[in-house]
N, C-alpha and C positions, 0 to 999 in steps of 0.2 A: 582591506581587501574586499573587493566587490563580490556580490553573489553572482557567480558565473559558472555555467557548465558548457560554455562554448567550446566546440571541438571535441567534447567527451562523447562517449557512446553509452546509451542507456537502454536497458530493457525494462519495459513497463508492462506488467501483466494486468489482466482485467481491463484492457484498454479500449474495448469496443463501445463502452457506454459509461455513464455515470462519473464517479469520482476518478476511476483509472483513466478514462478518456480525458478528463480535465487535466490530469497530471501529465499524461503523455503530450497533449497539445502544449502545455506550458514549457515542457522541456524542449520542444521544437522551436517555440518562439524564443527561448533562451539560447539557441544556437547549437543544440546538441544533435547528434545523430540518434535517432530513436527507433527501436524495434517495438511496435505495437503487437502485443500478444493477447490472444483470447481464444476461447472455444468457439465464438460466434463469428464464423468466417464471413457471413454476409454483412453483418454489423461492421466488422473490421474493414472490409473493402469499401463499404459506404463512407465511413468516417475518414479513412485515410485519404479516399479520393476527394474529399472536400477541402483537404489542407492546401493552403496557399504557401507551399514551400518547394524548395528544390527537391526534385524526386530523389536525388542522391542521398538525402539526409533522412528519409523515412522508409521504413520497410514494415511488413505485416506478416505475422506468423499465426496460423490458426491450428490449434491442437488442444487436447485435453492434458493440461499440465499436471494432473494427478498421476499421469503415467510417466515413469522414468524415461522411457524411450522419447516421449514428446519433449521432455525437459532437455535431453541431450540433443535432439534435433533443433530445438529453439536456440541453444548455444551455438551450434554449428552454423545455423543460418545467420545468426548475428555476426559471427566471425567471418563468414564468407562475404557478407555485405560491407562490414566495417572494419574487419581485421582485429578488432579488439572489443572489450567491454569494460567499462569503468564504473557504471552505476547499475544497481539492480533495485527496482521498485516493486515489491510484492503487493499489488493492489487488488488482486483477484480474491473475492470474498463472497460469502453467501449468509443470508440471515434466514432462519427458520424458526417459527414459533413451535414450542415443544410443550408436551405435558410431562413434567418431571416425575410423575408417578406411573407413567405408561410404560411398562416393560417391553412392549412390542415396538415402541417408537425407536427408530434407526437414525434419527437425526443427529445424535451424538457422534456416531461413527462417520457419518457423512461430513459433518462440519469439522470434526477433528482432522479428517483427511484433507478437505478442501482448504480450510482457513489456517491450519497449522502445519501438517506434514508437508504439504505441497510447497509452502513458503520455506520451511526448513531445508528440505531436500534441494530445492532450487538454489537456495543461498549456499549450501555447501558445494554444489557443482560450480557455480559462477565464482565463488571465492577461490577455488583451486585455480581457476583460470587467471584470475587476478594476481595471485601469488606468482604464477608462472610468467605472466607478462613482466611483472617487476623484476624478477630474476633475469629474464632474457635482456631486459633494457639496462640492467646494472644499476637501476635507481635505488639509493639507500635512504633517501629523504623524500618528504612529501607524501601525499595521499596515494596509496596504491589502489583504492577502490572504496566505494561507499554502498551500503545496503540500507534501504529504508522499507520498513514493513508498515502496512496499514492495519491498525488495530482499532479498538473502540473502548470508550469509558465503561462500556458493559463489563469489561474485565474486572473492574473494581466495584461494580454495583450489583445489587441483587434484585433480579426480576425472575421469579420461577419459570415463566413462560418463555424466557430466553436462556434457559440453563445451558443448552448445548453451545449456543453462540458465545455466551459469557466464558465458558470454559475454554473454548477454542482460542478466544482472544487472550485470555490469562496465560494459556500455554505459549502463545506467540510472543507475549511480552517477555516471558521468562527466557524464551529462546533467543530474543533480541539481546537480553543482558548476557546470557552465556556465551553467545557467538561474539559479542563485543569483546569480551575478555579473551576468548580463545584466538581471536584474529587480530588483537591489538599489536602484537609483536610483528605482524606482517603489514601493518599500517593500513588496515582495512577497518573502516568505521562502520558500526552497525547501530541504528536507532529505529524508533517507531513513532508514528503519528497516531494518537488515539483521539478520535473525533466523537462528537455528540450528535446532534441532529443536523444533517446536511441535506440540502434541497436536491435530492437525487430523484430519478424516476420512480423508484419504489416508494419513497417517502411522499411524493406528490399523489400517488395513487392512494396510499394510506390516509392522507389528509382528505381526500375526496370521499373516502368510504367511512371514516370515523368522525362524526361531528364532535367538535369540541377538542380534537386532538392538537390542532395548532395552538389553541389558547393554553392547553396544559403544558406544552413544550415551552412556549414563551414564558409562562409563569415560573417554570423550573430553571430558566436560564437567566443569570444575572444581566447579560447584555441584552436581553429582551428580544431576540429574534433567532431565526433558523440561518445556519451558515450557508454560504454558496460554495459549490464544490471548488471553485477557484481559490478559496481561501485555504483549503486543505492542500491544494496544489502548490501554493506559495510556501507553505511550511515544509513540504516534502523537498521542493527545490533548494530551500536553504539548508536542510540537513544533508543533502547530497553534494552540496558545494563545498569548496575548501574554506569558505568563511566559517563553516562549522568544524574546522580542522581539529579542534580540541574537545569536541563533543561526541561521545560514544556511549552506548549502553543506556540511553535515555528514552523514555516514552513521553513525548511531548503532547500535552493535552490541547486540542483545538476544539473547544466545547463552549465557549462563551461564558466559562465559569461554572458550568452546570455541575461538574463533579466535586466542586467545593461547598455547594449549597446543601444545607440540611433540608431533607425532604418535608419536614414539618414546617419549616419556615417558607419553603416554596409553596406549599399548599395553602398557607395563610395569606399569601400575596393577593 
């Protein structure tokens, strides 16, 4: 079975820039109807306008998806445009450096809400629609839907300055497994992609500001380079396709081997 999402309808959050944008573009290239969703309305309009695609296959939704009303409106807009939803990619995420000893630091609340609760609530909402679609169509076999979450190897690593981000990703990984089991009987698969260092706009800025950061990342990565956003997009496409039809509840590492390398060994390279 080839990796195909042609004719499917996908919602991709965080799609105005970076990895989310790369994923949304890849789904368009693969023949899917795609709803680009993000808070950045200006960025959305700019990027969607650049796409060389049939206007009937692409839509944009701007809103703060931390709000339940915005989530409901996103689903409604998707159904109005495409009549259905088959795939959800939760790619909206934020990274904030934190002081783990600062009691006044509110980044834990912010990142739990942004990176974990928003993805969980949207998954619950969209999964309910996927279940209803399958019932209405009378389909008892095949995939009824697929959800792919964007996580990070930070969930399994320890960096005190990334405490809030690491905890939010760990919570998302657990939600991925729990939802996978809860939705298995409805033939909805739930997986996640946990990435390491990917050449996003934020990383490019960090590389400019922090001398030696690139060398440190490369030294800690067995494949010896930083990933392109397109490589994450390919992994997400695979997990969303029916080629991954017997894969659920998994957190796929796309990190060049970084998460399996002992830090002492890495520093000695």
